[in-house]
N, C-alpha and C positions, 0 to 999 in steps of 0.2 A: 515956595520956590526952592528948587534944589540948590544946595550950596556947593556941591562938589563937581568941578568940571571933569574930573576923572570918571565919575559915574556917568555923566552925559556922553563922554567919548566912548566908554564901554557900551552904553546903550546904542549909540549910533553905529558902532562897529558890529554889534550883534544883529541889529536890524539889516545892515548891508549884507552880512553873511546870509541871513535868512532870505533876503530878496534874491541874492545870487543863486542860492540853492533852488528857490522856486523858479527862477528864470531857466536854470539848467534843466530841471525836471519837466516843467510844463511848456516850455517853448523850444528848447534845443533837443533834448534826448527823448522826451515823451515816455511812454510806458513800453519799453522795449527790452528784449533779451536777444542774445546771439542765437542763431539757428544752426542746425547741423549741416544745412545746405549753403552756408556762407551768406545767407540773406539776413536782414534784420527782421526779427519776428516782433510785430506790433501786437501787444496784448489788448484785446477788446472784448466786449460782451458779444453774445450771439446776435442781438439786435443791431449793434453797431457794425458788426461785420456784414450783416445783410444789407444795411444801408450803404456802406462804402462799396460793396461789390455791385449794388444796384447802380450807383453813380458810374462805376467803371463800365458797366454794361451799356449805359446810356452813351458813354464815349464811343464804344465799339459800334453801337447801332448807328450813331451819327456818322462815323467814319464809313460804315457800309453804305449809308444813304448818299454820302458825298461821293463815294467811288462810283456808284451807279449813275449819279447825276453827271459826273464828269464824262463817263462813257457815252452818255446820251447828248453831251454838249450843252447841258442845262445848267449853266453857271448861276442862274437866278436861284435855283433850288439849293445849289452849293452855298450861296450867300446866306440864304434863309436858315438852313440847317446849322451852318457853322456859327453864325451870329447868335442864334438861339442858345446853342450849347455854350458859347463863350460867356453869355450873360447869366447862365444858370448856375453859377458857381457856389456850391457849398451852403446854400441857404438853409438846408435842413439840419446842418451839423450842429450838435450841441456843444457848448463850451467844454464840457467834461471830455467829450471825444476829441476835440481839437487839442486839448492838453495831453492826450495820450499819443498823438502823432508826432514823430520826430520832425525836426525842421526840414530835413531833406525831402520827406514825403510831402509836407505842406507846400514847400517851394515848387516841387514838381506839379502838384495839383493845381496851384494857382497859375503857374506858367502854362499848363496845358489849356486851361480856360482862356488865357490870353492868346495862345496860339490859335485856338478856334476863332476868336474874334478877328485876329489878323488874317486867317484863312478866308473869312467872310469878306473882309475888305479887299483881299487879293482877287476874289472871284468877281467883284464889281469891275475890275479892270478888263475882264474878258479874255485873259490869257490862261488857257487850260493847263499849259505846261508849268506856268508859275504856280497854279493851284496845286498841281501834283507835287511840285517841289515843297510847297508849304505843308502838304499832307504828309510827305516823308519826314519833314522836320518834327511835325507833331507826333508822328508814330515813334520817333526816337524817345520822346518823353514816356510814352506808354511802355516800350520795351525796357527802358532804364528803370522805371519804377518796378515793374514785375521782376526784373533781374535782381533788384536790391532789397525788396520788401515782401513780406507775406503777413497775413493776419492769423493770429492764434487766439483761440477763445480762452479767456482768463479762467484759471482753476483746472484746466485740463492737464493730462499727463504731459503733453507737449510743452505746455506753459510752465512746467515744473510743479504742478499741483498733484494731488493724490491720484 
């Protein structure tokens, strides 16, 4: 048994500092650098970038399908498409990638999936104008994310590598 309470307090403080550092790096800031275009550059591997851009493409394809369905008055299809996208959130994302993403990006991503779910629920009410309003709210998340973030491949010149 340790006899020195000072040692225990120092150990506790050291562990709390380490925990705080890990929270800051892996939950709050992620693996980011400032970018010349005033966005946050998120440093990822080529495969991670491909996966994330694929997810964003699914968002856009769903929005396109929802827009066509609204134009046809087919709110049942809107409900199906939006609900499916709302439930399909980040299942393929590895823990290492999640650690690289800043909290703002993660928050927008999860909120966007939630807005798709809400859009599906709104479509069940049968009000196409309410669906369009919800779609506009959802698109604000997309434009905010693209305005504030970009993906840069780790080790490239843009990332500060050789």
